[in-house]
C-alpha atoms as one frame of an Amber mdcrd trajectory, in Angstrom:
protein
   3.863  -6.304 -14.666   2.968  -8.362 -11.609  -0.575  -8.348 -10.371  -1.347
  -6.354  -7.252  -0.099  -7.883  -4.008  -2.425  -7.663  -1.027  -1.197  -7.503
   2.574  -4.638  -7.783   4.169  -6.551 -11.014   4.722  -8.834 -11.622   1.742
 -10.313 -14.966   2.723 -11.402 -16.201   6.143 -12.915 -19.500   5.036 -11.451
 -22.667   6.522 -11.426 -24.166   3.012  -8.572 -22.783   0.960  -9.264 -21.872
  -2.687  -7.956 -24.049  -5.511  -4.619 -23.312  -7.132  -4.896 -21.000 -10.144
  -3.500 -21.571 -13.646   0.035 -20.646 -12.447  -0.094 -23.346  -9.771  -0.429
 -20.928  -6.829  -3.201 -19.703  -4.573  -5.011 -16.559  -5.759  -3.173 -13.422
  -4.658  -3.732 -12.270  -1.079  -3.546 -13.668   2.433  -5.907 -16.560   3.111
  -6.764 -17.515   6.686  -6.794 -21.262   7.301  -6.006 -23.983   9.832  -3.187
 -26.506   9.793  -5.524 -29.348   8.715  -6.900 -27.359   5.770  -3.401 -26.336
   4.652  -2.238 -29.929   5.053  -4.845 -31.114   2.555  -3.396 -29.047  -0.289
   0.361 -29.280   0.394   0.939 -32.923   1.434   0.363 -34.551  -1.932   3.600
 -36.565  -2.238   6.312 -38.038   0.010   8.718 -35.129  -0.485   6.066 -32.656
   0.629   5.002 -34.805   3.593   8.579 -34.739   4.862   8.683 -30.952   4.500
   5.391 -30.728   6.399   6.899 -32.720   9.276   9.932 -30.433   9.310   7.628
 -27.415   9.473   5.719 -28.960  12.394   8.979 -29.651  14.233  10.032 -26.044
  13.829   6.721 -24.612  15.025   6.616 -26.578  18.290   9.767 -24.815  19.492
   8.885 -23.134  22.833   9.920 -19.691  21.598   7.468 -19.948  18.698   4.685
 -21.013  21.046   5.174 -18.264  23.637   6.451 -15.310  21.617   4.493 -15.458
  18.334   0.775 -15.292  17.593   0.519 -16.211  13.909   2.405 -17.745  11.028
   2.232 -16.973   7.295   3.150 -19.853   4.979   4.071 -19.431   1.320   6.672
 -20.113  -1.314   6.786 -23.068  -3.673   5.479 -25.202  -0.808   2.056 -23.528
  -1.144   1.690 -24.485  -4.798   1.345 -27.573  -6.968   5.113 -27.755  -7.499
   6.078 -31.422  -6.948   9.433 -30.857  -5.209   9.723 -27.396  -3.600  13.091
 -26.633  -2.027  11.946 -24.575   0.956   8.993 -23.004   2.756   8.611 -19.230
   2.938   7.594 -18.577   6.535   6.765 -15.324   8.337   6.289 -15.403  12.119
   4.184 -12.593  13.598   5.377 -11.469  17.019   2.796 -11.387  19.813   4.190
  -8.002  20.888   4.147  -4.957  18.582   7.290  -3.336  17.190   9.616  -2.612
  20.114  12.022  -4.240  22.581   9.752  -7.202  23.436   9.340  -8.055  19.758
  13.102  -7.843  19.209  13.580 -10.099  22.240  11.329 -12.670  20.565  13.226
 -12.742  17.275  16.804 -12.372  18.561  17.337 -16.094  19.440  16.670 -17.075
  15.832  19.301 -14.588  14.636  21.823 -15.961  17.123  21.166 -19.462  15.792
  21.437 -18.216  12.227  18.642 -18.152   9.665  20.797 -20.130   7.255  21.128
 -22.904   9.840  17.363 -22.912  10.434  16.767 -23.225   6.698  19.265 -26.077
   6.472  17.595 -28.003   9.330  13.932 -27.320   8.625  13.808 -26.162   4.966
  12.207 -22.969   6.306  13.059 -19.595   4.747  12.237 -17.603   7.884  11.375
 -13.921   8.318   9.369 -11.882  10.819   6.582  -9.296  10.997   5.754  -6.941
  13.878   2.578  -4.902  14.180   3.255  -1.178  14.189   6.618  -1.446  12.446
   7.727   1.878  10.870   7.010   2.417   7.203   9.928   1.575   4.984  10.685
  -1.790   6.593  10.249  -4.866   4.441   6.848  -6.464   5.027   7.626 -10.088
   4.229   3.919 -10.905   4.111   3.916  -8.821   0.939   7.382  -9.830  -0.273
   6.551 -13.548  -0.179   3.513 -12.956  -2.383   5.836 -12.255  -5.301   6.924
 -15.158  -7.495  10.658 -14.624  -8.013  11.898 -16.541 -11.093  15.070 -18.553
 -10.522  18.001 -16.675  -8.991  16.731 -13.284 -10.161  15.202 -12.417  -6.822
  14.964  -8.722  -7.695  12.632  -9.440 -10.619   8.948  -9.325  -9.742   7.054
 -11.775 -11.898   3.675 -13.304 -11.046   1.928 -12.757  -7.737   0.610 -15.525
  -5.512  -1.305 -16.077  -2.299   0.016 -17.075   1.104  -1.718 -18.677   4.091
  -2.275 -17.169   7.556  -2.661 -19.509  10.567  -3.474 -18.401  14.113  -0.999
 -20.007  16.539  -3.023 -19.034  19.614  -5.998 -21.274  18.866  -6.600 -24.071
  21.360  -5.248 -27.413  20.203  -2.639 -26.004  17.800   0.319 -27.488  19.676
  -1.457 -30.858  19.941  -2.034 -30.859  16.174   1.613 -30.122  15.443   2.737
 -32.930  17.715   0.409 -35.313  15.904   2.063 -34.403  12.604   5.518 -35.437
  13.830   4.553 -38.394  16.054   6.294 -41.599  15.039   8.504 -39.851  12.468
  12.292 -39.735  12.354  12.234 -35.951  12.145  12.580 -34.353  15.580  12.846
 -30.815  16.953  16.316 -29.310  17.199  17.358 -26.937  19.992  17.550 -23.557
  18.282  19.618 -21.808  20.950  22.756 -23.592  22.052  24.682 -21.077  24.175
  27.290 -19.038  22.337  29.915 -20.377  24.741  29.333 -23.872  23.282  30.055
 -22.763  19.719  33.398 -22.843  17.958  34.802 -19.389  17.082  34.042 -19.958
  13.389  30.443 -20.926  14.145  30.026 -17.943  16.466  31.291 -15.530  13.821
  28.945 -17.022  11.219  25.908 -16.694  13.489  26.772 -13.145  14.549  27.156
 -12.162  10.907  23.696 -13.636  10.380  22.342 -11.433  13.172  23.757  -8.293
  11.592  22.619  -9.203   8.094  19.062 -10.029   9.127  18.578  -7.110  11.505
  19.933  -4.816   8.812  17.274  -6.102   6.400  14.640  -5.329   9.028  15.877
  -1.745   9.285  17.023  -2.026  12.900  20.376  -0.491  12.081  18.625   2.779
  11.273  16.789   3.074  14.598  18.410   2.840  18.055  21.651   1.450  19.462
  21.203  -2.285  20.096  23.523  -4.656  21.955  23.245  -8.451  22.104  25.304
 -10.148  24.803  25.797 -13.696  26.012  24.409 -15.121  29.253  27.368 -13.664
  31.195  26.751 -10.163  29.860  29.698 -10.136  27.440  28.932  -8.326  24.203
  28.449 -10.605  21.191  27.134  -8.054  18.667  26.249  -4.370  18.308  24.339
  -2.782  15.436  25.640  -0.076  13.113  23.722   2.617  14.984  25.631   1.731
  18.154  28.966   1.873  16.326  28.164   5.181  14.664  26.757   6.975  17.722
  28.941   5.459  20.477  32.192   5.355  18.511  33.136   1.759  19.339  33.531
  -0.758  16.535  32.141  -4.289  16.834  35.703  -5.566  17.217  36.348  -3.172
  20.102  33.060  -4.060  21.823  32.997  -7.836  21.396  33.806  -9.777  24.551
  33.541  -6.768  26.856  30.713  -5.859  29.208  28.678  -2.779  28.324  29.712
  -1.113  31.578  33.384  -1.384  30.612  32.738   0.554  27.429  30.076   3.051
  28.354  30.215   3.911  32.060  32.316   6.782  33.374  32.822   9.343  36.153
  29.235  10.633  36.218  27.597   7.211  35.940  25.529   6.590  39.057  27.016
   3.484  40.748  23.610   2.558  42.143  22.078   2.426  38.651  25.101   0.552
  37.329  24.595  -1.955  40.140  20.967  -2.477  39.117  22.048  -3.422  35.602
  24.825  -5.677  36.883  22.482  -7.545  39.222  19.868  -7.908  36.462  22.488
  -9.714  34.347  23.547 -11.885  37.279  19.910 -12.811  38.022  18.810 -13.122
  34.369  15.952 -10.636  34.560  14.673  -7.495  32.848  15.813  -4.022  33.861
  14.826  -0.529  32.724  16.781   2.488  33.926  18.174   5.910  33.035  21.831
   6.735  33.508  24.735   8.790  32.152  26.933   6.871  29.722  29.968   7.903
  27.692  30.928   7.679  24.037  34.395   6.571  22.955  35.475  10.224  22.621
  34.600  10.812  26.274  31.448  12.867  25.703  28.613  11.996  28.114  24.975
  11.392  27.205  21.790  10.449  29.056  20.465   7.017  28.082  17.209   5.232
  28.749  18.154   1.548  28.774  15.884  -1.477  28.389  17.642  -4.766  29.132
  15.745  -7.954  28.245  16.905 -11.534  28.932  16.669 -14.113  26.155  15.486
 -17.592  27.100  15.269 -20.908  25.268  13.481 -23.810  26.943  13.727 -22.074
  30.313  17.502 -21.539  29.962  19.079 -18.086  29.859  21.007 -17.688  26.590
  21.782 -13.979  26.528  20.500 -10.419  26.712  19.209  -7.788  24.297  19.687
  -4.137  25.302  18.167  -1.127  23.536  19.312   2.429  24.301  17.343   5.646
  23.829  19.722   8.623  23.590  18.241  11.599  25.482  21.103  13.966  24.662
  23.615  15.882  26.788  23.376  15.504  30.571  24.154  19.195  31.193  21.675
  20.643  33.700  20.060  17.227  34.205  19.212  15.882  37.633  21.405  12.869
  36.929  24.505  15.058  36.509  23.711  17.208  39.549  23.253  14.094  41.671
  26.532  12.647  40.408  28.420  15.874  41.196  26.907  16.012  44.678  27.869
  12.388  45.320  31.438  13.110  44.235  31.766  16.262  46.379
């Protein structure tokens, strides 16, 4: 049986403990700084290169502005001479909700497999306040999974927590990569610049990763490109709205969901928000594929990389039938 895995911080000392007899840190989450972690993981050329790749990944603007902490683990945080990747959990600055999903969505569009290939980073995310039942990768990465049998829980091991908001963090990361051949890679080339095969691969990565996070069991979610054309919808959207991903892809949400009782003023607000690349929150009557209307609270959030608009993430809250609602009465009066 594995030893108990601890999700709370168990050590706040800047000096990390020594590796135990299994070659890992003692179980738990240990708070440290990048210099103190560097001292125990950069003990050969292979590991120094991985450290530079990690630094390149963490200076990405999205990481700097949207995430407050990083948890580092895997074989990299051990005495293993040649680890193959770095288990990495980014903690969103915002709690579980649309803003947190906005932060993580660009990485899904890029594709976690591609990120691992470029940076040797096995990336996952954690959001404060996430519903119970979702995988907490801070806990998951404390398990030592032997070989390819990832479902087998063997030994337990510690991981390292680093605060990304501390002054000087970005300067430190830049020092680690200065003068090296490794350089940051843009993580969010627009979907329009991808080949169809690449686009399909990345969108499949979005669905697979969001499904692991449990998003498919919550609310309808739509990811669109910078022009507002749908790139991906989650299973909840397909099940509750009746449109398959194939039917939705390439269309604008208004083409699918708006109908006779949709307020044109509200629809115009959403359209202009897409044109101007800004957030929008509204309530309007939408329609399912079978023609049945429903009242939806909509939160539309733009996705940016390096100051460039790359797409939108929209989350719907279904408020039920519009019968007897002010929205329906207003629509009927406008049509009269």
